[in-house]
N, C-alpha and C positions, 0 to 999 in steps of 0.2 A: 522806354517802349513797353507797351503792354500787348501781350498776345492772348487772345481768347481761343481756346482749343475747343472746337465744336464737332460733334458727331453723335449719332444715335447710339443706343446701347450696343456694346461690343465692337465699336468702331476702332478701338485701340487708342483712345485719347490719352490715358495715363502713360502707356508705353511710349507713344509718340512724344509726349511732353518731356519725359525723362531723356529721351534720345536727343532731341534738339536743344535741350537745356545745356548739354555739354558743348554743343557746337556754337551757340550764340555768344557768350554764356548768358544764362538766365536762371532764376530761381523758380521752381515749380510749386504751385499751390494747388493741391488736389483735394477737392471736397470729400471724396470717399475716404481718403487717408485721414483727414481731419475728423470726420465723423467717427471713423473706426477708433482712432487714437483717443479722442476726447470723450466719446459717448458709448463706445463699444461695450464697456463693462455694464452699461445700463440696458443693453439689448440682449435678447437670447443669444446663445453661442453661435448658432447659424440661423439668423432670422429668416423665416420663410416669407414669401410675398404676402400672405394673409396678414402677417404681423405688420408689414408696411401699410397695407390698406387700413387696418384697424387703428393704426397709430400715426396717420399722416400729419396731424396737427403737431404732435410731439416731434416728429421728424423735421417738418418744415420750420418750426421755431428754432431748432438747433442749427439747421442749415443757415438760417438768417443770421444767427449769432456769429457763426464761423465766417460767413461772407463779409460781415461788417469788419471783422478784424483783418481778413485777407485784403479787403479794399484799403484799409488803413496802412497795412504793411507794404502793399504794392505802391501806394502813393509815396511812402517814405523812401522806398528803393528808387523810384523814378526820380525823386528829388536829388539823389546822389549819383544818378546816371546808371542805375542798375535795372535790367529788364526783368519782368515777371511774366511767367507763363501761367495762365489761369485755366485750370482743368476743373471747371465748376458745372459741367453739364451743358449749360446754356441751351436748354431744350427748346425754349420759345424765343421768338423775335423780341418780345417785350423785355425779357430777362437780359438779352444781349444789349438792347438799346439803352437800358438803365446804366449798364457798365460803360458802354461806349460814350454816352453823353457825359457821365461823371468824369471820366479821364480826359475827354476832349475839352471840357470846361476848365480843366487844370492845365491845358496846353500840352497834354501828353498824347503822342501818336499811338493809335491802336490798330492792330492787325488781327484779322480773324482767319484762323487756319481751320478749314472745313475738311474733315476726314470723311470722304464720300465713299463708303464701303457697301457693297451689295448685301442685301438682307441675308442670303444663305451663308455668306462668309461670317457675318456678325453673329448669326445664330449659332454657327458651329463654334466660334470663339467663346460665346457665353456658355455653351454646354461644356466645353473643355474647362473653362474657369470654374464652373459649378463643381465639377468632379475633382479637379486638382487642388482647388482652394489655395492657389499660389499667392504671390505677394500683391496682386491687384484684386483679390477676392475680398468682398465686404459682406455680401449676402447672396443667397441663392436667387437667381432670376429664372423663374419657370416660364412656360409659354405664355401664361396669362399676363404676367408682369412685362414680359418682352413686348407683347402685343399692345398693352396699355401704353408703354413708352413710345412705341411706334405711332400710336394714334395721336399723341400730343406733340411729337417732334416736328418742328418747323425748320426746314433747311435755311441757312443764311443766304442773303442776297447782297449784291453790291450796293444797294441803296440804304444800307443800315448805318453808313457813316464811317466804316472802318475798311481798310484795304482788305479785300477778300482773296485768300490764297487757297486754291482747291488742291487737296491732297487725295489722289485716288490710289487705292490699294487693292 
C-alpha cells in the first residue's frame, strides 16, 4: 500500500505521516527531511524565500533525484508487503497522477490522505515553525512564499485514481 499525504503549506503533513506510520505500520518518506539531510549543507543556514526563488532549478533538480530514489524504495517495500507514506508535497494534480499511475501500473493500491486545514490555522502553524525552528523546520516560509504555495496548490479529488481520505483538522 502507498499513501500520498497531501495538504498545502502548514497543513501538518509530516506530523500526520509520523503519527499514522506507527498505527499502520508504514515507513515515512518526507521530501523536506531528505532535502535537509542530503543537501542542507549546500544551502544557507536558514534559507529565506528569496533564496528559494533565485535557486528553483537547483532545488527542483535535487527534489527529482530524491523522488526517484523514494519511488524505488517504496516499490521495493511494497514488493515485500510493507506500506510507504509519501510526504512529498503533492501540490499539483499532475504530480499526484504521476505517482498514482506508476504504482497502480505495478498493481499497488494507492490512497490519498488530504489534510484539509483552514488557511488561518496553517498560517499560524507556519509562523510558529518559523520561530521555533523545530524538527519539521527546513526553511523560513514568509507571507510571500506562503501565498505563492497557496496559488499553485490544487486540492485532490476522487477522480485521480486513488482512494481519497479527507482529514479535517
